[in-house]
Structure formats: structure tokens, C-alpha cells
C-alpha angles and dihedrals in degrees: 000000000000120000112266095254092050097043113120096244092050093045090052092048091048091048091052090048090053098043107036104060092072091051095042088053090056093046089049091054087062096041094253133132122218091256092049089051091053091052093048092045090058093045091052088060099038124045096225128338135201115260096242092048089049091052091050095044095048095039089233114136111244095244090054092042090061090065093043092052091043091057093045090049091048088054091050095245100114139018135202121231126188117227115253089214097048117017090199090066116087122193125198119216133182112244122226088263089051091050091049090053088064090066090058101039103037097066091055093048092045089052093050092045091049092051091050094047092046090056091066129061108260092235091051090048091053092047090050093052092043091048093051091048089051092051092049092049093048092050091048091051090049092050091048091052091049092051091048091052092048094050 
């Protein structure tokens, strides 16, 4: 077993603690929380997304996502639309105001991301990203096998 400080969960927490303050500071300048940023970031790439898909994509549990979307809607940045085909389906869309916010926020985030990425050797950066993707894929395969056994 790894020492506590070098265990994967602790290394991931420490990495988040090192990386996120610079981004949270940017989000705060625009009155956004990290979770609100994640929602908007998805909506800037996808013109409307189902609520459950949004929860999965942003890694925000659906009960928490309700409040995040409520606050974004209250601020005029997103809107909910019911599906015409299935009234139970709710889609979340960025409003025009929400879309315009991207033009102001994105350059700051891109700058911070670029500074972070430039501080690491490009080969190390690629290995880091590939390694995290491999861990995610392995965990997903494990979870799928567990579900299949339990069914």
C-alpha cells in the first residue's frame, strides 16, 4: 500500500488544491462558482443538453445540479426547456447572455490553463492526461463487470 500522502486519492486531492484556486479566482471575478462554470462550459459546446446527461457530463449529482441550474437561470444565463416529444425530458440551454459571458470568461481561463500547461514538460503533460484517461477507463470497465455480476 502507498503511503497516505502518495496514495492516488490524496494525490488527486492535492492536485486539485494546487490547480483550482487560480481558476476559482477567475470564476469568482464573473460571479460564477466552479459548478456553474462546468455547466456553462458544457452548454457553450452543446446547444442544449438533457438534464441527466448534463449531470453525468459535469460530474455534478442531479440533486445538486438542480440548485446550480436554478441559480444560473435566476441570473439569466441558462434556461430550461421541456421536450416536445417527451414532457418528462428537460433540456438546459445557455441564453444569449450566457453565451456572451463566454467571450469574457474564456480568454482568462485559456490564459491560466496555458500558464499551467507551460509549467510542465509537454511529454509529461501528455503522459499525465493519458494516465488519468487510463485510470478512468479501467475503473469504468471494473464497474461494468461488477454491474454485470450483480444482475
